[in-house]
ZAPA-398673 format. One record per residue (C-alpha): x, y, z; residue in one letter. Coordinates in steps of 0.1 Angstrom, whole numbers, plus 2048, in hexadecimal, padded with zeros to 3 digits. Layout:
BEGIN
XYZA/...
end
This chain:
BEGIN
5E2A1BBCEM/5FCA05BBBC/60BA26BA9Y/60DA32BCES/621A14BDAK/639A17BBCY/640A3DBC4R/646A35BE8V/65CA16BE0K/66EA2DBC1S/674A4ABDBL/680A33BF3R/69CA22BDBL/6A4A46BD0G/6ACA4FBF2L/6C1A30BFBS/6D6A37BDBI/6D9A60BE7C/6E3A50C08L/6FDA39BFCF/70BA53BE5V/710A6CC02L/720A52C15C/73AA4ABF8L/73FA73BFBL/742A74C21K/75DA59C1FN/76FA70C05N/768A56BE9T/75FA5FBC6T/73DA4EBB9Y/74BA49B99A/764A2EBA5Q/745A19BACY/731A1EB8CT/72FA2DB69T/713A3CB57A/721A30B35K/723A0CB3FG/7209ECB59N/7329CDB5CD/7249BDB40A/7329D7B27N/74F9E9B3AT/76E9E1B48P/7679EEB6CL/78F9E8B77H/797A02B5FL/780A1CB71L/797A3AB7AK/79FA3BB9EP/79BA5CBB1A/7BEA5FBBDY/7C1A7ABD9V/7E7A81BCBT/7F4A7BBA5P/7FAA54B9DY/80EA49B85G/831A4DB74V/83CA72B71P/84EA7CB55R/873A89B58Q/868AACB4BT/84FAADB68E/86AAA4B82I/882ABEB72K/866AD8B74A/862ACEB99V/886AD0BA2L/88BAF4B8BD/86EB03BA0R/882AF9BC1V/8A5B05BB2Y/89AB2ABA8H/886B2EBCAY/8A8B25BDEL/8C1B34BC6D/8ABB55BCDA/8A7B52BF1V/8C9B43BFCT/8E3B5FBF0P/909B59BF5Y/915B7EC00Q/921B8FC23L/913BB0C2DQ/916BC5C47D/902BC0C69K/8F6BE2C72Q/8F4BF3C4FS/8EBBD6C3BG/905BE1C1ET/914BC6C06A/937BBCC0EI/943BAFBF0T/96ABACBF9D/96EB8FC10I/98FB9CC1FS/97BBB9C2CK/962BA3C42A/964BAAC68N/953BA4C89A/932BB7C7DN/930BA3C5ET/913B89C57I/907B75C3BF/8ECB86C24K/8CBB7AC32P/8B8B65C1FG/89EB4BC23D/8B5B2FC2FF/8D5B2DC40R/8F3B23C28L/904B0DC45I/8EEAF4C56S/8E7ACFC55Y/8C8AD4C3FE/8DAAE9C28W/8F5AD0C25G/8D8ABAC17V/8CEAD6C01A/8F2AD4BF1Y/8F3AB1BECT/8D0AB2BDDG/8DDACCBC4M/8F7AB8BBAL/8E5A98BB8E/8CAAADB9EA/8E8ABAB8CG/8F7A99B86A/8D4A89B7EA/8C7AA4B65T/8E8AB2B56G/8DCAD6B61D/8FCAE6B6BK/8E9AFFB81K/8E2AEAB9CF/906ADEB9FT/910B02B9ED/8F9B0BBB9Y/90DAF7BD1S/933AFBBC5V/929B24BC6N/91CB21BECR/938B09BF6I/955B1EBEAN/948B3DBF7F/945B2BC1BI/96CB21C15G/976B45C0ED/961B54C2CV/96FB39C41V/993B3DC36A/991B64C3AH/982B5FC5DY/99FB48C69K/9B6B61C62N/9A2B80C70Y/99EB6DC91L/9C3B6EC96K/9C5B93C99T/9A2B94CA7N/99EB76CC0P/97AB6FCCCG/96AB86CB1A/948B7ACA2A/948B6CC83T/92DB5FC6AP/93EB3DC6AV/941B34C90A/930B14C8CS/94CB0AC70V/966B17C83L/95EB06CA2Q/941AEBC9EP/930AE5CBCK/919AC7CB1A/917AAEC98L/8FAAC5C87D/916ADEC80D/92EAC7C6EA/922AA8C5DG/907AABC43S/91BAC9C36I/93BAB8C38T/92DA9BC23A/91FAB7C0BA/942AC8C09M/953AAAC01I/93AAA0BE6K/93BAC2BD8T/962ABFBD3I/95CA9DBBER/945AB5BA9A/962ACEB9EG/968AF1BA5G/96CAF1BCAV/986B08BD8K/9A7AFABEAT/99AB0DC0BN/97DAF4C0EV/994AD8C18R/99CAE5C3BP/976AEDC42V/971AC6C3BI/990ABCC51D/985AD2C6DN/963AC3C6EY/96BAA1C6AI/985AA5C88N/967AB1C9CY/951A92C92I/96EA79C9BM/97CA8BCBAT/969AA4CCBK/944A9BCCAE/937A8ACEAF/937A65CEAR/928A4BD01L/93FA32D12S/93CA1BCF6D/945A38CDDG/925A3DCD0T/920A64CC5L/90AA6FCDCA/8F8A90CEDR/8F0A9CD0CN/8CFAABD05R/8B5AABD09P/8C1A8FD27L/8E3A83D2CL/8F2A66D16N/8D7A6BCFBT/8D9A5BCD8L/8C5A72CBDW/8BEA5CC9AL/8C1A7BC88D/8E9A7BC92D/8EDA5CC7AL/8E9A75C61Y/8FDA92C6EM/91DA7BC73S/920A59C5CL/91DA69C3AP/938A82C41A/94BA69C4FL/947A50C34A/94EA6DC17Q/96DA73C2BM/978A4FC24G/970A54BFEV/984A74BFFL/9A1A68C11T/9A0A44C09G/9A7A3EC30D/992A1FC3CK/990A2DC61K/972A42C54Y/960A26C45F/965A10C64D/95BA2CC7BE/93AA34C6AA/933A0EC68V/939A0DC8CK/922A29C95Q/907A19C7FY/9079FAC94Q/90BA0CCB6L/8EDA20CADF/8D8A06C9CS/8D99ECCBAK/8CCA06CD2R/8B0A14CB9M/8A49FFC9DF/8849EACA7N/8889CBC93H/8619C3C95Q/8599E3C84K/8749EAC6FG/876A0EC7EL/88CA21C92Y/884A35CB2M/88CA58CB1H/8A1A5BCD3G/8B1A44CEBW/8BBA50D0EV/8D5A3AD23Q/8C3A2AD40G/89FA32D36M/88AA13D3DE/872A0ED30P/87AA23D0FH/85EA33CFDP/862A2BCD8Q/858A4ACC1F/85DA42C99H/861A65C8FW/85FA66C67A/87CA7DC62R/896A6DC79A/88CA4CC67N/895A61C48G/8B7A6CC55W/8BCA45C5FA/8B3A39C3EL/8C8A50C29L/8E8A4BC3FT/8E5A28C30K/8E1A34C0CI/901A4AC14E/914A2EC25L/90DA15C0AL/915A2FBF0D/939A36BFFA/942A15C0DL/95A9FFBFAP/94B9E0BEDA/95F9C9C00N/95D9DCC21H/94E9C3C3CP/9329DAC47G/9259DFC25R/90D9BEC27A/9029C9C4BM/8F69E9C40V/8E49DBC1FL/8D09C4C35N/8C79E1C4CM/8BB9F6C2CL/8A29DAC23K/8939D4C43E/88F9FAC47H/8829FEC26A/8699E0C2DE/85D9F3C4CG/857A12C3FL/845A02C1DA/82B9F6C35R/81FA17C41L/820A2EC24Q/7FFA3EC21D/7E8A3AC05K/7F1A5CBF9T/814A55BF6G/821A67C15F/82AA5CC36W/81FA66C5AH/833A7FC72Q/831A61C89L/833A42C72L/81DA29C85D/804A43C8ER/7EDA4BC72N/7DBA62C82D/7FBA7AC83S/801A92C65Y/810A88C43L/830A95C40E/844AA3C21T/868AA1C2BS/86BA7FC3AA/857A74C1BT/871A85C02A/88CA75C13I/87DA4EC10Y/872A59BECA/899A62BE6Y/8A7A44BF8C/88FA2ABE8I/893A33BC6A/8BAA36BCCR/8B9A11BDBA/8A6A08BBDV/8BCA16BA3N/8DAA09BB6K/8CF9E6BB6G/8CB9E5BDAW/8A79E1BDCL/88D9CFBC6D/8819E6BABA/85D9D6BA8R/8589D6BCEA/8649F7BD5Y/864A0EBB2G/841A13BBAP/841A1FBDAM/85EA37BD2A/848A43BB6M/827A49BCCL/83DA5BBE4A/84EA72BCBW/82BA79BBBN/822A83BDDA/83FA9ABE4V/83CAAEBC4S/81BAB9BD0T/82AACABEAK/83FAE1BD5V/82AB02BCFN/830B16BAFT/848B2BBC4D/85FB0EBC8G/857B0ABF0Q/855AEBBFDV/834AE7C14E/82AACEC30G/84DACAC40T/850AC7C62C/868AE1C75V/887AD9C89G/87FAC0CA2T/88FAB3CC4G/885A98CD5M/866A8ECE9G/85BA72CFFF/835A77CFAD/821A77CD8P/811A9DCDCA/837AA7CD3F/839A9ACB3Y/812A9BCA9Y/812AC2CADY/833ACAC9FR/82BAEAC84P/830AE5C60V/841B03C4DN/849B0EC2AN/86DB19C39F/878AFDC48A/896AF3C38A/896ACFC3DH/87DACAC20G/893AD8C03Y/8B1AC2C06G/89AAA1C03P/885AB0BE8V/8A3AB5BCFL/8ADA94BD8L/88FA81BD4A/88DA93BB1G/8ACA8BBA7A/8AAA67BAEE/888A64BA1M/892A76B7FY/8ACA58B7BK/893A3EB87L/87EA45B69V/898A45B51Q/8A5A26B5DK/889A0CB60F/86BA05B46N/84AA08B56F/8249F9B4FD/804A05B5EI/7F39E1B63N/7CF9E4B71D/7D8A09B76S/7F29FEB8FA/819A0CB8AV/82E9ECB81Q/8569EDB7BL/8669D5B67K/
end
């Protein structure tokens, strides 16, 4: 009888243990985090048990970072040819002087002239500077020179063939900040890298003229758009304009470009930055009240990246520099509170049921790492955050060098479903430049700082 009672109790205990284990598994928690077959609290340092991280944790080696950058490079170099061809026959046109109204860029996976590819050109330059590997720098120099040659040809071609179609229409006649800002900044940086032909400078001047004199503005001078509604500010436009202006200030030494960049930053921020959350809203429409706030991740990335660009370019004694630095700190603090346990950030930053997004996470990884490397943010507070973000991003670069998990191009919406259900795609060009930037800056971070792993946690000294 006693034996039977003992068996019942044993069975109940066994069932309880099984249920406990099942609960742990259901919650995606490994039982090994709670116990060990080889020891207990009396004979084993349980605090050293290896956590079951979803993404890699710890300090990446430079060779590992370089391997990721190399994969991205080899993919992009193969799928972004800088060649011309006949539109109908597909025949290659090797002599640019023979290009005409039936000529197009040889199709690849991505366009050579776009704001996304302006970021990619800058990312390649940063990767080359960080690693010393010239192939990254040459990627940008070769394609920027090619664009300059094609534009120079068609400027002459249009003199005798007015109104003809060209593959560089957005360069000759920009119609939006998307056409002008990002690629202008990349062109100016490529000039500083060396080897750029003189015909690139007129392209830059034309773009800057568009930003300074032709883009639509509000009555107080704020750069704006009339879509999707009249008198609309897009947070994205901080990056689509201000880095170009700041780089023009560096190129020419003319203070007016720095002043205009800082002025625009202030005009945008006073309307769009939520100081309580430390985040920007994606869009602002004049006269809309109440105004919905959607804190879209990539738009916040463009805003953060703009601050980095301004701090990189503004003279040390510029009166707007302190304001930009303070805003960088406030924005970084807001983002730090919202980083997911996987290292990523969510598509809508403050809504944890929205998906984890790669391009924004890569931008944050780059910006925070660069701010740490430059001494603008405390390394001990923000270094681990940037490292965790890079480790997460590196898992999204597949064996072919494609970047996975990037939200496609996104306009402006005023309801959550719009952002929640934006598709992701390996051919979303927005992911590639940020990954190159993040890898380049992380390469420098792990070289510059000493690290400890203390109780399994990354610590920067």
